[in-house]
KELO-350236 format. One record per residue: residue in one letter; x negated, y, z of N, C-alpha, C in turn. Coordinates in steps of 0.001 Angstrom, whole numbers, plus 500000, padded with zeros to 6 digits. Example, Ala and Ser with C-alpha at 12.3 -4.5 7.8 and 13.67 -1.06 7.14 Angstrom:
A486810494310507800487700495500507800486800496700507800 S487150497750507080486330498940507140487100500030507870 
END
This chain:
M306270246105336333304935247352336256305284248368335740 R305239249593335968305431250859335732303977251171335322 V304516251888333476302880252342333391303320253783332500 R302316254357332786302220255711332217302319255448330645 E303040256588330372302800257212328707302128257111328242 E300878257898328810300141258023327914298320256815328372 D298909256375329466298223254756329382298875253626328790 K300243253882328000300914252795326781300290253585325567 E300045254678325559299096255451324134297673254402324212 K297011254414325369295496254301325182295840252777325527 L296059251914325835296285250301325801296468250157324001 E297538250654323429297874250624321870296415250697321029 R296207252334321624294815252267320555293897251509321143 L293547251083322068292574249811322489293276248498321808 R294511248031321622294815246734320727294768247077319723 A294742248173318943294231247968317293292969247819317237 M291969248652318053290490248953317718290494247437318097 A290518246541318823290642245350318738291116244393317994 T292199244711317140292687244271315854291927244015314682 L291107245426314522290382245731313243289097245118313915 S288106245194315207286567244400315088287040242993315539 S288342242195315392288373240821315166289241240116314199 G290014241309313125290418240861312004291685239830312469 R291704240238313751293378239018314281294404240136314414 K295477239649314863296459241123315192295967240168316852 I296163241429317778295968240777319275296741241743319869 S297773240474321119298600240843321938298240241745322483 Q299009242469323275298710243548324462298394242445326033 E299246241156326131298908239929326614297666239897327006 R297094239472325957295731238984325709294452240001325449 L294790241566325745293992242658325644294099242502327306 L295297243142327970295267243393329293294627242217329888 G294606240942329816293863239669330640292415240363330045 A292216240399329082290584240459328829289986241679330122 L291095242581330044290792243728331018290154243357332240 L291417243063332480291223242377334088290322241695334358 D290078240565333452289001239203333967287553240287333416 D287389241450332463285943242137332461285805243212334215 A286999243484334177287125244289335386286916243713336705 L287322242025336780286899241498337901285543240845338041 S285056240773336681283777240250336786282353241254336781 H282633242748336806282184243462337211282286243966339039 G283616243828339278283974243630341037283604245142341243 E282805244878342330281933246457342789281860247577342179 S281453247505341103280203248272340251281798249173339330 F282823248191339347284304248764338552284844249308339530 L285119248877340654286025249631341661285167251130341754 A283892251129342366282853252727342358283331253409341503 E283056253020339874283434253725338624284681254177338756 S285555253692339031286809253891338660287567254772339731 F287043254463341040287971254562342331286968255706343549 G285647255618342724284813256097344143284824255453345459 G284990254348345526284395253497346689283511254238347470 S284007254204348896283567254685350164282535253504350326 R282887252572350564281777251023351035282217250150350542 P280547249573349749280989248261349314281415246895349848 L281867246460349330283124245477350040281906244174349783 S281893243507351171281122242392351002281810240824349884 E281244239870350225281952239037349157282718238443349860 K282728238435351035283634237777351896284894238258351546 E284924239928351673285989240933351648286378240666350435 F285614240687348967286556240339348038287351239456347992 E286736238164347955287320237050348236288638237278349131 R288647237722350416289917237654350547291175238675350464 V290309239693349710291264240515348680292165240098347560 L290908238806346727291814238358345597292450237590345647 S292419236688347177293442235567347777294650236051348222 L294974237488348295296170238315349052296753238284347313 V296514238542346514296990238885345200297987237704344402 S299254238036344054300312236540343746300245237756342099 D301475236783341761301970236968340302302648238450340312 W302330239221339374302387240436339600303341240589337995 G304006239765337249304314239580336413305825240769336597 G306258240549335382307481242116335546308849241339334815 
END
């Protein structure tokens, strides 16, 4: 997965904030997992805020999209 340089910097700043807040070193993998979990738990509202969704997905459509996701590991 390619990540823009400015997004790498944002991720690193957020990781530093998480490390300071928790008092433990937080890995990029753990941080990214937490971000993804949070985005998925907010589903439609996350998509609308981030990408200006034009129409709401039904629960069935949302589940179908999730079923299409495979391992994106790099």
